[in-house]
C-alpha positions, -999 to 999 in steps of 0.1 A, spaced: 0 0 0 28 24 9 46 15 -23 14 24 -43 12 58 -26 48 65 -34 43 56 -70 11 77 -72 30 107 -57 59 102 -82 35 100 -112 16 131 -101 48 151 -97 59 140 -132 25 151 -145 30 185 -129 65 188 -144 52 177 -179 24 202 -178 47 231 -169 71 220 -196 43 218 -223 27 251 -212 58 272 -211 44 294 -184 15 285 -162 0 295 -128 -3 271 -98 -41 274 -99 -42 264 -136 -19 234 -128 -43 223 -101 -74 227 -123 -60 211 -154 -46 180 -136 -75 177 -112 -52 178 -82 -59 196 -49 -41 229 -43 -21 215 -13 -9 186 -34 -1 209 -63 18 233 -40 38 204 -25 49 190 -59 58 225 -72 78 231 -40 98 198 -45 104 206 -82 116 241 -73 139 229 -46 153 203 -71 161 231 -95 136 220 -122 110 247 -119 113 285 -114 89 314 -109 96 338 -137 66 361 -143 32 373 -133 -2 369 -148 -24 399 -156 -42 410 -125 -79 406 -123 -80 424 -89 -58 417 -60 -23 403 -60 -9 391 -93 -4 353 -96 31 341 -103 38 319 -133 58 287 -133 83 276 -160 109 249 -164 144 261 -154 161 262 -188 196 253 -174 184 224 -153 195 200 -180 202 196 -217 197 170 -245 218 166 -276 206 155 -310 226 140 -339 212 137 -374 234 113 -395 237 116 -432 261 100 -457 287 128 -455 280 147 -423 265 148 -388 243 177 -377 246 183 -339 221 203 -318 218 211 -281 184 218 -266 177 230 -230 149 219 -207 126 244 -222 132 228 -256 150 259 -269 177 253 -295 209 265 -278 236 255 -303 240 236 -336 269 226 -358 273 206 -390 305 186 -391 317 167 -421 320 130 -410 318 106 -439 297 76 -430 314 42 -426 302 7 -417 329 0 -391 339 7 -355 359 38 -365 327 56 -373 313 51 -338 346 65 -325 344 95 -348 308 101 -337 317 99 -300 348 122 -305 329 149 -324 300 147 -299 325 153 -271 340 183 -290 306 197 -297 295 194 -260 328 208 -247 323 239 -269 289 245 -254 304 248 -219 276 226 -204 286 203 -175 286 166 -183 262 157 -155 236 181 -170 234 161 -203 202 140 -203 213 120 -233 217 119 -270 190 114 -296 203 100 -329 183 102 -362 191 81 -392 178 78 -428 160 44 -428 139 20 -408 148 20 -371 140 -3 -342 139 21 -313 137 -5 -286 168 -23 -298 187 9 -308 190 -7 -343 191 7 -378 173 -22 -396 182 -10 -430 190 21 -449 192 24 -487 208 58 -483 237 46 -461 238 12 -477 237 -7 -444 216 -32 -426 212 -42 -389 236 -16 -375 234 -14 -337 240 18 -317 243 2 -283 280 3 -287 279 40 -293 260 44 -261 289 28 -242 315 48 -261 298 82 -256 289 76 -219 254 90 -224 220 75 -227 212 72 -264 179 68 -283 176 62 -321 148 73 -345 143 77 -382 151 111 -395 115 116 -406 103 105 -372 126 129 -354 114 158 -376 78 148 -371 82 149 -333 96 185 -336 70 197 -361 39 183 -344 48 195 -309 18 214 -294 -6 203 -322 -38 184 -316 -57 161 -338 -46 134 -362 -19 144 -387 3 131 -415 38 146 -417 54 145 -451 92 151 -449 109 165 -480 146 162 -473 173 146 -494 150 116 -491 112 116 -487 97 101 -456 71 109 -430 51 99 -399 15 93 -389 2 109 -357 -30 92 -345 -47 98 -312 -17 118 -300 7 89 -307 29 80 -336 16 50 -355 47 28 -362 32 -1 -382 46 -36 -385 84 -35 -378 84 3 -376 78 5 -413 50 31 -414 55 65 -431 77 53 -460 59 77 -483 90 82 -505 84 47 -520 47 52 -530 45 50 -568 42 83 -586 47 69 -621 49 34 -635 84 27 -649 93 63 -641 125 78 -627 150 56 -610 149 57 -572 178 51 -549 160 20 -537 165 5 -571 128 8 -581 113 31 -606 87 58 -603 89 62 -565 78 96 -551 113 101 -537 127 105 -572 102 134 -578 97 151 -545 130 149 -525 149 181 -519 176 167 -541 151 163 -570 142 200 -566 176 215 -560 192 197 -589 228 208 -596 224 240 -576 249 244 -547 221 249 -522 183 251 -519 186 289 -513 206 292 -546 178 274 -564 150 295 -550 170 327 -557 170 317 -594 132 311 -592 127 346 -577 148 360 -605 124 342 -630 150 319 -644 130 298 -669 146 264 -662 143 268 -624 107 279 -627 99 250 -649 114 226 -624 95 241 -595 62 239 -614 68 203 -622 78 196 -586 46 212 -573 25 191 -596 41 159 -582 38 172 -546 2 181 -551 -6 146 -563 12 131 -532 -6 155 -508 -40 146 -524 -32 108 -521 -23 112 -484 -54 132 -478 -76 106 -495 -59 78 -475 -60 93 -441 -86 121 -442 -67 143 -418 -44 173 -418 -12 171 -439 19 189 -427 47 194 -452 82 199 -438 119 192 -443 146 211 -463 124 217 -493 91 221 -474 104 252 -456 107 271 -489 74 262 -503 52 285 -481 62 313 -505 45 293 -533 14 283 -513 -11 297 -538 4 276 -567 5 245 -546 -31 250 -533 -44 253 -568 -27 222 -579 -38 202 -549 -75 212 -555 -71 201 -592 -62 166 -578 -86 166 -549 -122 170 -559 -136 161 -525 -123 191 -505 -136 226 -509 -103 242 -498 -68 234 -486 -72 244 -450 -60 208 -441 -25 216 -455 2 233 -435 40 238 -435 66 229 -410 89 255 -393 121 237 -383 136 229 -417 172 215 -418 177 208 -381 142 194 -375 153 157 -372 181 163 -346 160 188 -328 130 164 -325 153 137 -312 166 160 -285 131 172 -276 120 136 -271 147 131 -245 136 161 -226 100 148 -226 112 114 -216 130 129 -186 97 144 -173 79 111 -180 104 91 -160 114 115 -132 
């Protein structure tokens, strides 16, 4: 019985911490009301979290008469989480504080390899990155790693990746090398976690990075599918016997809607869109063709899931500027919707995957505290 009471107390304190984290700034009265806890219980949990250094009073609500109520927030320097997004030729590192604010990021050229030396390089560069932040080691909650491919989160295993040309690569060894708790996630899954934070309702996230992927958010949880294979939107067929995809098949959406497909031979995505803005004929033609293919994909996802569609990733961040053209093309494909209010764009762009992986570790900390 005593053990049950202790567990209930722990869970309620974790609920209080999570709510304060999600709200950003909130009063004690609102914490009590939203969690259905008595005010004495709420005050006790807030007191313990404050004494432990996790919660601070940092503002006041507008007065409705009488003394202004103090607002509670998570102490941003109480802890930090790192994120690492692995690609074929580089690793993007990010550091996020307890308020999920991006503190620092760095892209370091580290060519991918299938041997132990790569783990060592990962650990060494992680150490360098964290040292440059000046954050104390004991304040690092862990490291979230995102990878292009199908991932088994529980086993910390990259099942297979066409991009990296590797199968069954374990990251348990890296956890030992780095000395930090590590979690692994697909790059699209990490980005989806960042982009869907704070959103309610079912949602499909379409990631337009160097490869096309995505995630499905149902009932506030990500649907993983059998063997974590959901969200492989890049391999839906756009055209029979069409363009060659990196998977070896032809006509996959990835060959038409990846950031690489849009950027072409330009040195950067910004350089491509600068040409579009200057009305370069070839660039405008390529963008128009790209929007046609993307509109068809958005329409297909809308028909299949019937929920909101969020477009993100490296290419997705640039497409807001061309919203009207995309809307028109989507409605030409989708004869069942009266408008495109179901379509939205992500905000995090290039660092979304690593940022989402780090955010997840912060949330995990509050769930398990």
